[in-house]
LOSE-469905 format. One record per residue (C-alpha): residue number from 1; x, y, z. Coordinates in steps of 0.02 Angstrom, whole numbers, plus 50000, padded with zeros to 5 digits. Layout:
! residues N
(NUM,(X,Y,Z)),
...
! end
This chain:
! residues 585
(1,(50000,50000,50000)),
(2,(50142,50118,50044)),
(3,(50226,50086,49876)),
(4,(50064,50125,49784)),
(5,(50045,50291,49877)),
(6,(50225,50341,49839)),
(7,(50203,50297,49656)),
(8,(50045,50401,49644)),
(9,(50128,50549,49727)),
(10,(50277,50541,49609)),
(11,(50159,50545,49460)),
(12,(50041,50678,49525)),
(13,(50164,50811,49587)),
(14,(50242,50850,49415)),
(15,(50067,50866,49343)),
(16,(50016,50982,49482)),
(17,(50168,51092,49452)),
(18,(50131,51108,49266)),
(19,(49946,51138,49291)),
(20,(49988,51265,49426)),
(21,(50094,51368,49305)),
(22,(49960,51356,49171)),
(23,(49827,51406,49296)),
(24,(49930,51555,49354)),
(25,(49955,51616,49175)),
(26,(49769,51597,49142)),
(27,(49727,51695,49300)),
(28,(49846,51836,49253)),
(29,(49774,51847,49077)),
(30,(49597,51851,49143)),
(31,(49644,51987,49269)),
(32,(49725,52090,49130)),
(33,(49570,52071,49020)),
(34,(49458,52125,49165)),
(35,(49565,52278,49202)),
(36,(49563,52325,49018)),
(37,(49375,52300,49012)),
(38,(49345,52426,49154)),
(39,(49465,52554,49082)),
(40,(49617,52519,49192)),
(41,(49727,52483,49044)),
(42,(49889,52543,49127)),
(43,(49865,52409,49259)),
(44,(49819,52282,49123)),
(45,(49989,52313,49040)),
(46,(50080,52280,49205)),
(47,(49985,52118,49235)),
(48,(50010,52070,49053)),
(49,(50199,52089,49073)),
(50,(50195,51967,49218)),
(51,(50096,51842,49114)),
(52,(50223,51859,48971)),
(53,(50371,51827,49087)),
(54,(50288,51674,49162)),
(55,(50239,51606,48990)),
(56,(50418,51631,48925)),
(57,(50488,51546,49080)),
(58,(50371,51396,49056)),
(59,(50423,51379,48873)),
(60,(50240,51354,48822)),
(61,(50236,51433,48648)),
(62,(50046,51432,48639)),
(63,(50034,51532,48800)),
(64,(50171,51648,48738)),
(65,(50073,51688,48579)),
(66,(49917,51723,48682)),
(67,(50006,51838,48805)),
(68,(50093,51936,48665)),
(69,(49927,51958,48573)),
(70,(49838,52018,48731)),
(71,(49978,52139,48774)),
(72,(49968,52212,48599)),
(73,(49783,52251,48627)),
(74,(49817,52342,48791)),
(75,(49962,52443,48719)),
(76,(49859,52490,48566)),
(77,(49719,52553,48679)),
(78,(49846,52669,48766)),
(79,(49904,52737,48598)),
(80,(50075,52654,48617)),
(81,(50069,52590,48439)),
(82,(50255,52554,48418)),
(83,(50258,52447,48574)),
(84,(50098,52358,48521)),
(85,(50178,52316,48353)),
(86,(50332,52246,48441)),
(87,(50223,52136,48549)),
(88,(50128,52072,48398)),
(89,(50294,52044,48307)),
(90,(50356,51930,48447)),
(91,(50198,51828,48429)),
(92,(50219,51820,48240)),
(93,(50397,51755,48260)),
(94,(50327,51604,48351)),
(95,(50176,51568,48240)),
(96,(50274,51581,48078)),
(97,(50402,51451,48133)),
(98,(50394,51279,48053)),
(99,(50392,51193,48221)),
(100,(50237,51287,48279)),
(101,(50141,51258,48116)),
(102,(50183,51073,48100)),
(103,(50043,51005,48208)),
(104,(49955,51148,48301)),
(105,(49832,51105,48438)),
(106,(49656,51176,48445)),
(107,(49711,51306,48573)),
(108,(49861,51355,48463)),
(109,(49745,51380,48313)),
(110,(49634,51496,48415)),
(111,(49781,51597,48482)),
(112,(49854,51622,48305)),
(113,(49684,51673,48236)),
(114,(49664,51797,48379)),
(115,(49837,51869,48348)),
(116,(49802,51901,48163)),
(117,(49631,51980,48194)),
(118,(49706,52097,48324)),
(119,(49837,52148,48196)),
(120,(49698,52178,48070)),
(121,(49604,52294,48190)),
(122,(49764,52390,48229)),
(123,(49802,52415,48043)),
(124,(49624,52473,48013)),
(125,(49640,52600,48153)),
(126,(49798,52665,48068)),
(127,(49707,52669,47899)),
(128,(49823,52535,47827)),
(129,(49675,52452,47743)),
(130,(49774,52335,47630)),
(131,(49869,52262,47779)),
(132,(49710,52256,47882)),
(133,(49620,52153,47749)),
(134,(49770,52037,47729)),
(135,(49781,52000,47916)),
(136,(49592,51979,47928)),
(137,(49596,51846,47791)),
(138,(49744,51758,47877)),
(139,(49642,51754,48038)),
(140,(49496,51678,47943)),
(141,(49610,51548,47864)),
(142,(49672,51490,48035)),
(143,(49499,51501,48109)),
(144,(49433,51381,47977)),
(145,(49544,51245,48054)),
(146,(49457,51263,48223)),
(147,(49318,51143,48274)),
(148,(49244,51266,48398)),
(149,(49087,51337,48316)),
(150,(49069,51476,48445)),
(151,(49248,51533,48416)),
(152,(49225,51528,48226)),
(153,(49067,51632,48239)),
(154,(49156,51768,48338)),
(155,(49311,51774,48226)),
(156,(49215,51774,48062)),
(157,(49106,51915,48129)),
(158,(49258,52024,48167)),
(159,(49337,51978,47999)),
(160,(49178,52038,47913)),
(161,(49182,52200,48013)),
(162,(49365,52234,47966)),
(163,(49332,52199,47781)),
(164,(49185,52319,47787)),
(165,(49300,52454,47855)),
(166,(49419,52412,47711)),
(167,(49279,52437,47583)),
(168,(49266,52253,47534)),
(169,(49079,52233,47561)),
(170,(49060,52073,47458)),
(171,(49185,51977,47565)),
(172,(49116,52060,47722)),
(173,(48945,51988,47681)),
(174,(49024,51816,47651)),
(175,(49111,51809,47820)),
(176,(48963,51880,47917)),
(177,(48858,51742,47837)),
(178,(48984,51614,47901)),
(179,(48976,51697,48072)),
(180,(48786,51680,48070)),
(181,(48794,51496,48019)),
(182,(48920,51448,48154)),
(183,(48829,51548,48286)),
(184,(48668,51452,48253)),
(185,(48760,51285,48254)),
(186,(48839,51327,48422)),
(187,(48673,51384,48494)),
(188,(48730,51566,48516)),
(189,(48574,51658,48457)),
(190,(48642,51828,48511)),
(191,(48795,51812,48398)),
(192,(48683,51750,48256)),
(193,(48570,51901,48282)),
(194,(48716,52024,48272)),
(195,(48782,51942,48114)),
(196,(48609,51945,48032)),
(197,(48588,52131,48075)),
(198,(48758,52170,48002)),
(199,(48720,52071,47843)),
(200,(48555,52164,47822)),
(201,(48649,52330,47825)),
(202,(48789,52272,47708)),
(203,(48665,52195,47584)),
(204,(48569,52358,47581)),
(205,(48728,52457,47547)),
(206,(48765,52338,47403)),
(207,(48594,52379,47331)),
(208,(48530,52201,47354)),
(209,(48358,52238,47428)),
(210,(48295,52059,47421)),
(211,(48449,51997,47516)),
(212,(48428,52136,47644)),
(213,(48245,52085,47667)),
(214,(48297,51903,47691)),
(215,(48418,51950,47830)),
(216,(48288,52066,47908)),
(217,(48168,51918,47920)),
(218,(48303,51816,48009)),
(219,(48328,51960,48133)),
(220,(48141,51969,48167)),
(221,(48137,51781,48203)),
(222,(48280,51793,48328)),
(223,(48232,51960,48408)),
(224,(48106,51891,48538)),
(225,(48242,51781,48615)),
(226,(48375,51919,48625)),
(227,(48405,52000,48796)),
(228,(48569,52091,48761)),
(229,(48548,52279,48749)),
(230,(48704,52297,48640)),
(231,(48642,52166,48515)),
(232,(48473,52253,48499)),
(233,(48563,52420,48479)),
(234,(48663,52353,48331)),
(235,(48502,52297,48245)),
(236,(48406,52459,48281)),
(237,(48552,52565,48219)),
(238,(48559,52463,48058)),
(239,(48373,52491,48028)),
(240,(48393,52678,48065)),
(241,(48536,52690,47941)),
(242,(48433,52606,47804)),
(243,(48283,52720,47835)),
(244,(48389,52878,47834)),
(245,(48473,52824,47673)),
(246,(48302,52807,47591)),
(247,(48239,52972,47668)),
(248,(48107,52873,47765)),
(249,(48086,52994,47911)),
(250,(47937,52903,47989)),
(251,(48027,52736,47984)),
(252,(48186,52809,48059)),
(253,(48086,52889,48201)),
(254,(48012,52718,48244)),
(255,(48187,52643,48264)),
(256,(48256,52797,48354)),
(257,(48121,52777,48486)),
(258,(48160,52592,48505)),
(259,(48342,52639,48540)),
(260,(48289,52764,48673)),
(261,(48178,52632,48756)),
(262,(48324,52510,48780)),
(263,(48370,52472,48961)),
(264,(48541,52545,48997)),
(265,(48542,52671,48854)),
(266,(48572,52810,48982)),
(267,(48745,52736,49007)),
(268,(48785,52772,48824)),
(269,(48771,52964,48815)),
(270,(48859,52978,48647)),
(271,(48733,52857,48569)),
(272,(48588,52959,48642)),
(273,(48666,53118,48576)),
(274,(48676,53046,48400)),
(275,(48497,52985,48412)),
(276,(48426,53154,48463)),
(277,(48539,53243,48338)),
(278,(48463,53140,48196)),
(279,(48285,53133,48267)),
(280,(48259,53320,48253)),
(281,(48303,53310,48068)),
(282,(48179,53166,48044)),
(283,(48041,53264,48134)),
(284,(48078,53413,48023)),
(285,(48065,53298,47873)),
(286,(47883,53256,47916)),
(287,(47842,53438,47960)),
(288,(47828,53411,48148)),
(289,(47931,53562,48197)),
(290,(47875,53565,48378)),
(291,(47950,53394,48412)),
(292,(48099,53437,48303)),
(293,(48129,53586,48416)),
(294,(48110,53485,48578)),
(295,(48226,53344,48519)),
(296,(48355,53471,48465)),
(297,(48347,53545,48640)),
(298,(48380,53371,48712)),
(299,(48523,53349,48591)),
(300,(48596,53514,48646)),
(301,(48577,53472,48830)),
(302,(48676,53313,48804)),
(303,(48801,53405,48698)),
(304,(48822,53535,48836)),
(305,(48861,53397,48961)),
(306,(48982,53313,48842)),
(307,(49061,53468,48764)),
(308,(49034,53617,48879)),
(309,(49137,53733,48771)),
(310,(49014,53713,48625)),
(311,(48860,53774,48719)),
(312,(48858,53946,48639)),
(313,(48876,53874,48465)),
(314,(48733,53754,48496)),
(315,(48617,53894,48550)),
(316,(48659,53995,48394)),
(317,(48623,53841,48289)),
(318,(48454,53823,48376)),
(319,(48407,54003,48331)),
(320,(48464,53994,48151)),
(321,(48384,53827,48111)),
(322,(48208,53877,48159)),
(323,(48190,54057,48099)),
(324,(48068,54001,47964)),
(325,(47987,53838,47916)),
(326,(48045,53854,47737)),
(327,(48227,53873,47784)),
(328,(48209,53732,47906)),
(329,(48134,53613,47779)),
(330,(48273,53646,47653)),
(331,(48402,53621,47787)),
(332,(48320,53460,47846)),
(333,(48321,53387,47670)),
(334,(48506,53422,47646)),
(335,(48549,53364,47821)),
(336,(48450,53203,47800)),
(337,(48568,53143,47665)),
(338,(48718,53187,47771)),
(339,(48639,53104,47922)),
(340,(48612,52944,47823)),
(341,(48796,52935,47783)),
(342,(48845,52982,47960)),
(343,(48726,52854,48034)),
(344,(48796,52722,47917)),
(345,(48974,52762,47968)),
(346,(48923,52771,48150)),
(347,(48838,52601,48142)),
(348,(48985,52519,48053)),
(349,(49120,52594,48164)),
(350,(49018,52567,48322)),
(351,(48983,52387,48277)),
(352,(49165,52357,48230)),
(353,(49231,52424,48395)),
(354,(49096,52337,48497)),
(355,(49125,52169,48416)),
(356,(49314,52188,48427)),
(357,(49306,52225,48613)),
(358,(49182,52085,48644)),
(359,(49293,51968,48544)),
(360,(49454,52009,48637)),
(361,(49376,51995,48810)),
(362,(49258,51850,48771)),
(363,(49385,51735,48689)),
(364,(49515,51763,48824)),
(365,(49393,51735,48966)),
(366,(49310,51584,48886)),
(367,(49477,51501,48858)),
(368,(49537,51529,49035)),
(369,(49370,51488,49114)),
(370,(49367,51324,49018)),
(371,(49542,51285,49080)),
(372,(49498,51329,49259)),
(373,(49337,51227,49252)),
(374,(49435,51076,49194)),
(375,(49557,51096,49339)),
(376,(49413,51121,49463)),
(377,(49321,50970,49393)),
(378,(49475,50861,49413)),
(379,(49494,50917,49593)),
(380,(49310,50888,49629)),
(381,(49317,50716,49553)),
(382,(49469,50670,49657)),
(383,(49388,50738,49815)),
(384,(49225,50645,49780)),
(385,(49319,50484,49749)),
(386,(49418,50507,49910)),
(387,(49262,50542,50014)),
(388,(49168,50393,49945)),
(389,(49319,50282,49974)),
(390,(49333,50340,50155)),
(391,(49146,50314,50182)),
(392,(49155,50143,50103)),
(393,(49302,50086,50210)),
(394,(49220,50152,50370)),
(395,(49057,50068,50325)),
(396,(49145,49907,50279)),
(397,(49236,49900,50445)),
(398,(49076,49937,50540)),
(399,(48979,49806,50444)),
(400,(49117,49679,50472)),
(401,(49117,49712,50659)),
(402,(48927,49699,50667)),
(403,(48924,49532,50573)),
(404,(49063,49463,50682)),
(405,(48965,49509,50838)),
(406,(48804,49434,50769)),
(407,(48891,49271,50722)),
(408,(48986,49259,50886)),
(409,(48848,49306,51006)),
(410,(48703,49231,50910)),
(411,(48738,49091,50786)),
(412,(48889,49019,50879)),
(413,(48790,49007,51042)),
(414,(48643,48929,50951)),
(415,(48757,48798,50871)),
(416,(48836,48764,51041)),
(417,(48662,48731,51110)),
(418,(48628,48608,50969)),
(419,(48792,48518,51006)),
(420,(48752,48503,51192)),
(421,(48578,48437,51157)),
(422,(48650,48302,51045)),
(423,(48783,48256,51173)),
(424,(48654,48247,51314)),
(425,(48534,48141,51213)),
(426,(48395,48269,51208)),
(427,(48242,48236,51100)),
(428,(48253,48254,50911)),
(429,(48108,48379,50910)),
(430,(48198,48496,51031)),
(431,(48361,48486,50931)),
(432,(48267,48517,50766)),
(433,(48185,48672,50841)),
(434,(48356,48742,50889)),
(435,(48423,48707,50713)),
(436,(48271,48800,50639)),
(437,(48305,48947,50754)),
(438,(48489,48947,50702)),
(439,(48442,48944,50518)),
(440,(48322,49092,50542)),
(441,(48462,49191,50624)),
(442,(48580,49158,50478)),
(443,(48443,49208,50354)),
(444,(48410,49370,50450)),
(445,(48596,49415,50448)),
(446,(48610,49380,50262)),
(447,(48459,49491,50225)),
(448,(48536,49632,50325)),
(449,(48702,49613,50233)),
(450,(48697,49765,50116)),
(451,(48841,49860,50035)),
(452,(48905,49980,50169)),
(453,(48895,50131,50055)),
(454,(48705,50126,50072)),
(455,(48726,50180,50253)),
(456,(48804,50343,50195)),
(457,(48740,50377,50019)),
(458,(48579,50369,49918)),
(459,(48549,50250,49772)),
(460,(48583,50397,49653)),
(461,(48754,50428,49730)),
(462,(48799,50243,49737)),
(463,(48752,50210,49554)),
(464,(48841,50370,49501)),
(465,(48998,50307,49590)),
(466,(48978,50135,49510)),
(467,(48975,50216,49336)),
(468,(49125,50325,49382)),
(469,(49228,50173,49435)),
(470,(49179,50078,49277)),
(471,(49227,50230,49173)),
(472,(49397,50237,49258)),
(473,(49426,50051,49231)),
(474,(49376,50054,49046)),
(475,(49426,50231,48996)),
(476,(49535,50169,48851)),
(477,(49392,50075,48766)),
(478,(49221,50132,48828)),
(479,(49142,50303,48856)),
(480,(49020,50309,49003)),
(481,(48883,50438,49038)),
(482,(48769,50449,49190)),
(483,(48616,50559,49218)),
(484,(48481,50563,49351)),
(485,(48328,50664,49397)),
(486,(48203,50663,49540)),
(487,(48028,50739,49532)),
(488,(47945,50792,49696)),
(489,(48034,50653,49791)),
(490,(48199,50626,49882)),
(491,(48320,50485,49839)),
(492,(48339,50451,50025)),
(493,(48154,50400,50033)),
(494,(48185,50239,49935)),
(495,(48191,50088,50052)),
(496,(48362,50006,50075)),
(497,(48302,49838,50010)),
(498,(48237,49918,49849)),
(499,(48397,50020,49828)),
(500,(48503,49863,49847)),
(501,(48409,49767,49711)),
(502,(48417,49917,49591)),
(503,(48603,49931,49625)),
(504,(48632,49744,49592)),
(505,(48531,49753,49430)),
(506,(48634,49904,49374)),
(507,(48794,49808,49415)),
(508,(48740,49658,49314)),
(509,(48676,49760,49165)),
(510,(48834,49865,49154)),
(511,(48942,49710,49175)),
(512,(48850,49622,49034)),
(513,(48874,49772,48919)),
(514,(49059,49784,48960)),
(515,(49098,49598,48945)),
(516,(48982,49536,48807)),
(517,(48924,49678,48692)),
(518,(49086,49754,48620)),
(519,(49010,49924,48663)),
(520,(49106,50088,48647)),
(521,(48972,50194,48733)),
(522,(48867,50150,48886)),
(523,(48734,50265,48958)),
(524,(48653,50243,49130)),
(525,(48498,50343,49178)),
(526,(48404,50342,49344)),
(527,(48237,50432,49366)),
(528,(48130,50451,49522)),
(529,(47948,50500,49499)),
(530,(47799,50502,49615)),
(531,(47738,50329,49562)),
(532,(47893,50239,49498)),
(533,(48082,50222,49492)),
(534,(48158,50192,49320)),
(535,(48333,50128,49281)),
(536,(48393,50129,49098)),
(537,(48558,50051,49043)),
(538,(48597,50076,48856)),
(539,(48745,50024,48750)),
(540,(48791,50037,48566)),
(541,(48869,49865,48551)),
(542,(48813,49697,48486)),
(543,(48817,49545,48600)),
(544,(48947,49415,48554)),
(545,(48826,49272,48592)),
(546,(48651,49342,48561)),
(547,(48567,49175,48584)),
(548,(48646,49138,48753)),
(549,(48544,49219,48890)),
(550,(48649,49147,49032)),
(551,(48604,49162,49215)),
(552,(48633,49350,49221)),
(553,(48464,49397,49145)),
(554,(48376,49267,49251)),
(555,(48452,49346,49407)),
(556,(48401,49520,49348)),
(557,(48220,49468,49320)),
(558,(48208,49384,49490)),
(559,(48278,49537,49577)),
(560,(48153,49647,49483)),
(561,(48007,49535,49534)),
(562,(48062,49541,49716)),
(563,(48036,49731,49722)),
(564,(47874,49738,49619)),
(565,(47966,49786,49460)),
(566,(47977,49727,49280)),
(567,(48115,49718,49150)),
(568,(48103,49769,48967)),
(569,(48241,49737,48838)),
(570,(48243,49842,48678)),
(571,(48357,49864,48528)),
(572,(48417,50043,48505)),
(573,(48421,50139,48339)),
(574,(48608,50105,48320)),
(575,(48586,49918,48346)),
(576,(48634,49918,48530)),
(577,(48539,49854,48681)),
(578,(48432,49949,48806)),
(579,(48380,49874,48974)),
(580,(48237,49963,49064)),
(581,(48190,49925,49244)),
(582,(48029,50003,49311)),
(583,(47988,49985,49496)),
(584,(47811,50039,49544)),
(585,(47786,50118,49714)),
! end
C-alpha cells in the first residue's frame, strides 16, 4: 500500500506543478482582460507583462502567443502603437516558425487566429487598409481549422467588420454569413442576431434589397429571444441607417424611439446624443417642427454635458435653424442625406469596435474559464472519489464488526446449544427446533448484509459512483455517461432493500454490456417520479453470443420481481441494447 501511495505521489506532483503554472498564466490573463474592460489599461499592461514573463519561463509557445497578442491590445488602447507592434511581432515570430505550424493544437489555432485579427484591427485603426484586409483573411484561414463553432462565429464576425472598414463589402457579407451559420450551430442566438443585422445593413449598401429583406426576416425571428441591449442596439442602428438612406423619416423615428427605450441606454450618452441629433432632422422631414425643436433641445443638453465649450455654438444653431419653416425644411432635406451617411458610418464603426472589444475579452475569458473549470472538475472528482472511498472503508469495517458480533453472540451460541443437546441425548424435536432457530438467524443476517455505502449515500450517489469506477477502469475502450433526475421526491426516501436490488441490477447490466456487447458507449439513467423508479442502461454494442441468455438475465428478472418491478429489453436505433427497469411504488 505504501509503495502504491509513493508511486501516485511521484506521478501527480509533476502534473500539479505544470497545471499550477498554466493556471497562474490563465489567472493573470483574465485579470489583465478584466482591468482593460473597466478602463484600467495601465494596470492591464503591468499584469500582462507578468503573464508574458511566466509564459516565456514555462516555454509554452501557445501561452506565449496568447500573452503577446493580449499585450498588443492593451498597448494599442493606450496609443503606444510602436510597442503594440513589437508585441505582435514577437507573437508572429513564434507562429510563423515551422515547428509551431507542424501540428498545432486547437488552442494554438485559436491563439494564432486571435493574433492576426488583432493585427487587422490595429492596421484598420491606422488606415492601413490593405494590411488590415490581409491579416483579417489570415485570421479567417486559421479560424477555419478550428472545430469550435462559437469561436469561429466570433472570429468570422470580426473579419467581416474589418473587411467592411476596408471597403470590401462582398467579402464582408460572406464572412458575416459564416459567422451567422456557426453561431446558430453553436446555439449562440445573440451572435447570430448580430451577424444577421450586420448582413442586412451590408446587403442594403450593396443595393441588394431582396437579400437585405431576407436578413431582416432572420433578425425578426431571433429578436424575441435576444436579451442583450448591445445586440438590439446594433440591429436598431442598422434599421435607422437604412431608413435615413432612403429618406424614410417616419421609419427612422420608429427605430430611434426603440433605441431610446432600451434598458441601459442612459449609460451610452454619445449614442443618445447621435439619436437626438438625427431625430430632430427626421421630425423636420415630416413637418413636425415642435418635436423637432424639443429633440434638438435634448440633443443640445447632452452636447452641453459632453462638450461644455460648444454650448454657445449650439444655442446659435438652435436660433438659426428655426427662423422660418421654409429654411428649416430645406436644411432638413440636405441634412437628412448627410445624416444617412453619418449614421451608416456610426453604425459600422460602432459595431466594429463593439464586436472587437467583445471578441478580445470574450475569447480570452472563455479560454481561461474552460481551463479553470477543467482543473476544478479534476479536483472535485478526486475529492468525491476520496470521500466515497473513506465512507466505504468506514462502513465496511463497521459492517464487518457487526456481522462478527452477530455470528459470535448469536449463531455460535445457538450451534453450541445444538451440540450440547445432541451430546446429552435430548429429544430430536427439541434439537430440530434449535436448528430451525439457528437457520432463521443466519437468514436474518444475510438479509441485512447490504453494501456499506448505502449507510452513507443514496441510490443515486451509489450508482453514480459505480458508473464512475467503471469509466475509470475502461477509459481506454468505453465512454460512460450517467444522468439522474428526481421529481417531487427525495432519493433518501427509497427503502434500502429496493435500493440494493436496483444497485445489483445496474451492476449486472453494466457488467453484461462491458463483457459481452463490444460496446464503445454506455449510458446509465436513473429517474425518480411520484409513482415509479426507472433505471435505463443503454449500449451501442452487439452481444457476442446473442442467443445465450445465461444466468445474468435470470438473476436480473428475479431481483426485479422481488421489488414489484419489471424488466424490458429493447434494441436501440444504432443496433445496441437497452435494458429498462421500472419499479412501481
